[in-house]
C-alpha positions as a Markdown table, in Angstrom:
| # | Residue | x | y | z |
|---|---|---|---|---|
| 1 | Met | 87.3 | 164.1 | 22.3 |
| 2 | Ser | 89.7 | 166.2 | 20.2 |
| 3 | Thr | 93.0 | 164.9 | 19.2 |
| 4 | Ala | 94.8 | 167.7 | 21.1 |
| 5 | Gly | 92.8 | 166.9 | 24.3 |
| 6 | Tyr | 93.4 | 163.2 | 24.0 |
| 7 | Thr | 97.1 | 163.4 | 23.3 |
| 8 | Ser | 97.7 | 166.0 | 26.0 |
| 9 | Ile | 96.1 | 163.7 | 28.6 |
| 10 | Ala | 97.8 | 160.5 | 27.2 |
| 11 | Tyr | 101.3 | 162.1 | 26.9 |
| 12 | Thr | 101.1 | 163.8 | 30.3 |
| 13 | Thr | 99.9 | 160.5 | 32.0 |
| 14 | Cys | 102.7 | 158.6 | 30.4 |
| 15 | Ala | 105.3 | 161.1 | 31.5 |
| 16 | Leu | 104.0 | 161.1 | 35.1 |
| 17 | Val | 104.0 | 157.3 | 35.2 |
| 18 | Leu | 107.5 | 157.0 | 33.6 |
| 19 | Leu | 109.2 | 159.5 | 35.8 |
| 20 | Pro | 108.9 | 157.5 | 39.0 |
| 21 | Val | 109.8 | 154.3 | 37.1 |
| 22 | Cys | 113.0 | 156.0 | 35.9 |
| 23 | Leu | 113.8 | 157.2 | 39.4 |
| 24 | Val | 113.2 | 153.8 | 41.0 |
| 25 | Gly | 115.2 | 152.1 | 38.3 |
| 26 | Gly | 118.1 | 154.5 | 38.7 |
| 27 | Val | 117.9 | 155.8 | 35.1 |
| 28 | Arg | 120.1 | 158.9 | 34.6 |
| 29 | Leu | 117.8 | 161.8 | 33.6 |
| 30 | Ala | 120.4 | 164.6 | 33.4 |
| 31 | Gly | 123.9 | 165.3 | 32.4 |
| 32 | Trp | 123.6 | 164.5 | 28.7 |
| 33 | Ser | 125.4 | 166.4 | 26.1 |
| 34 | Gly | 123.8 | 169.1 | 24.0 |
| 35 | Ser | 123.8 | 167.0 | 20.9 |
| 36 | Thr | 122.0 | 164.2 | 22.8 |
| 37 | Trp | 119.3 | 166.6 | 24.0 |
| 38 | Leu | 119.0 | 167.9 | 20.5 |
| 39 | Gly | 118.6 | 164.3 | 19.2 |
| 40 | Leu | 115.9 | 163.6 | 21.9 |
| 41 | Ala | 114.1 | 166.8 | 21.0 |
| 42 | Ala | 114.1 | 165.9 | 17.3 |
| 43 | Leu | 112.9 | 162.4 | 18.0 |
| 44 | Thr | 110.2 | 163.7 | 20.2 |
| 45 | Ala | 109.0 | 166.2 | 17.7 |
| 46 | Ser | 109.1 | 163.9 | 14.7 |
| 47 | Ala | 108.1 | 160.5 | 16.1 |
| 48 | Gln | 105.9 | 161.4 | 19.0 |
| 49 | Leu | 104.3 | 164.7 | 18.1 |
| 50 | Leu | 104.1 | 164.4 | 14.3 |
| 51 | Gly | 103.9 | 160.6 | 14.1 |
| 52 | His | 101.7 | 159.3 | 16.9 |
| 53 | Ser | 99.6 | 162.4 | 17.2 |
| 54 | Leu | 98.9 | 162.3 | 13.5 |
| 55 | Phe | 97.8 | 158.7 | 13.7 |
| 56 | Asn | 95.4 | 159.7 | 16.4 |
| 57 | Arg | 94.1 | 162.5 | 14.3 |
| 58 | Val | 93.4 | 160.4 | 11.2 |
| 59 | Leu | 91.7 | 157.5 | 13.0 |
| 60 | Arg | 88.3 | 159.2 | 12.5 |
| 61 | Ser | 88.6 | 159.4 | 8.8 |
| 62 | Leu | 90.7 | 156.4 | 7.8 |
| 63 | Gly | 89.7 | 153.8 | 10.5 |
| 64 | Ala | 91.7 | 151.7 | 12.9 |
| 65 | Thr | 92.6 | 149.0 | 10.4 |
| 66 | Thr | 94.2 | 151.4 | 8.0 |
| 67 | Val | 96.0 | 153.3 | 10.7 |
| 68 | Ala | 97.3 | 150.1 | 12.3 |
| 69 | Leu | 98.7 | 149.0 | 9.0 |
| 70 | Val | 100.3 | 152.4 | 8.2 |
| 71 | Ile | 102.2 | 152.0 | 11.4 |
| 72 | Leu | 104.0 | 149.1 | 9.7 |
| 73 | Leu | 105.6 | 151.6 | 7.4 |
| 74 | Glu | 107.8 | 152.6 | 10.4 |
| 75 | Val | 110.2 | 149.7 | 9.7 |
| 76 | Pro | 110.8 | 150.4 | 6.0 |
| 77 | Gly | 110.8 | 154.1 | 6.7 |
| 78 | Ala | 113.4 | 153.8 | 9.5 |
| 79 | Thr | 115.5 | 151.6 | 7.2 |
| 80 | Leu | 115.5 | 154.3 | 4.5 |
| 81 | Val | 116.4 | 157.0 | 7.0 |
| 82 | Ala | 119.3 | 154.8 | 8.3 |
| 83 | Trp | 120.4 | 154.2 | 4.7 |
| 84 | Ala | 120.3 | 157.9 | 3.8 |
| 85 | Phe | 121.7 | 159.5 | 6.9 |
| 86 | Leu | 123.8 | 156.8 | 8.5 |
| 87 | Asp | 125.0 | 155.0 | 5.4 |
| 88 | Gln | 123.6 | 151.7 | 6.7 |
| 89 | Ala | 122.3 | 149.8 | 3.7 |
| 90 | Pro | 119.7 | 147.2 | 4.4 |
| 91 | Pro | 120.5 | 143.6 | 3.6 |
| 92 | Leu | 119.0 | 142.5 | 0.3 |
| 93 | Arg | 117.1 | 139.7 | 2.1 |
| 94 | Thr | 114.9 | 142.3 | 3.8 |
| 95 | Leu | 113.6 | 143.8 | 0.6 |
| 96 | Pro | 110.9 | 141.1 | -0.1 |
| 97 | Gly | 109.5 | 141.8 | 3.3 |
| 98 | Ala | 109.4 | 145.5 | 2.8 |
| 99 | Val | 107.7 | 145.0 | -0.6 |
| 100 | Leu | 105.1 | 142.7 | 0.9 |
| 101 | Val | 104.3 | 145.3 | 3.7 |
| 102 | Leu | 103.9 | 148.0 | 1.1 |
| 103 | Leu | 101.7 | 145.9 | -1.2 |
| 104 | Gly | 99.5 | 144.8 | 1.7 |
| 105 | Leu | 99.1 | 148.4 | 2.8 |
| 106 | Val | 98.1 | 149.4 | -0.8 |
| 107 | Leu | 95.5 | 146.6 | -0.9 |
| 108 | Val | 93.9 | 147.5 | 2.5 |
| 109 | Val | 93.8 | 151.3 | 1.7 |
| 110 | Arg | 92.2 | 150.6 | -1.7 |
| 111 | Ala | 89.7 | 148.2 | -0.2 |
| 112 | Gly | 88.8 | 150.8 | 2.5 |
| 113 | Ala | 88.4 | 153.5 | -0.2 |
| 114 | Arg | 86.0 | 151.2 | -2.2 |
| 115 | Ala | 84.0 | 150.5 | 1.0 |
| 116 | Arg | 83.7 | 154.2 | 1.8 |
| 117 | Arg | 82.5 | 154.9 | -1.8 |
| 118 | Arg | 79.9 | 152.1 | -1.6 |
| 119 | Ser | 78.8 | 153.4 | 1.8 |
| 120 | Arg | 78.2 | 156.9 | 0.3 |
| 121 | Gln | 76.3 | 155.4 | -2.6 |
| 122 | Val | 74.0 | 153.6 | -0.2 |
| 123 | Glu | 73.4 | 156.8 | 1.7 |
| 124 | Val | 72.4 | 158.6 | -1.5 |
| 125 | Val | 70.1 | 155.8 | -2.6 |
| 126 | Asp | 68.4 | 155.3 | 0.8 |
| 127 | Gly | 68.4 | 159.0 | 1.7 |
| 128 | Thr | 69.3 | 157.9 | 5.2 |
| 129 | Pro | 71.9 | 160.1 | 6.9 |
| 130 | Trp | 74.7 | 158.2 | 8.7 |
């Protein structure tokens, strides 16, 4: 299934399930300021459409393990955004954790790249198409 087809079905299903939940829960769905709607639109475009849809798109080429670990970059990424745009500097005690996440991601991506290279070498030697 294509990424566009999958995300269209998934996002529509989520919206259709969430709407009655919001209505039953008494969640206010209207009456927000223009700046709030603009913020929601920016969040939807960046996090949902670019972020999650892109993760779905690259699953085929990178694999589930790498994509799952890349999602961990959301925390240090959000920290950097908060620091740059909201002047909320992260506490120093969080830096070792961010460094470990980044190092772990580098290790997994490099191991995956080596495995893909080895797989291609085996294909060439065996002559068997995968």
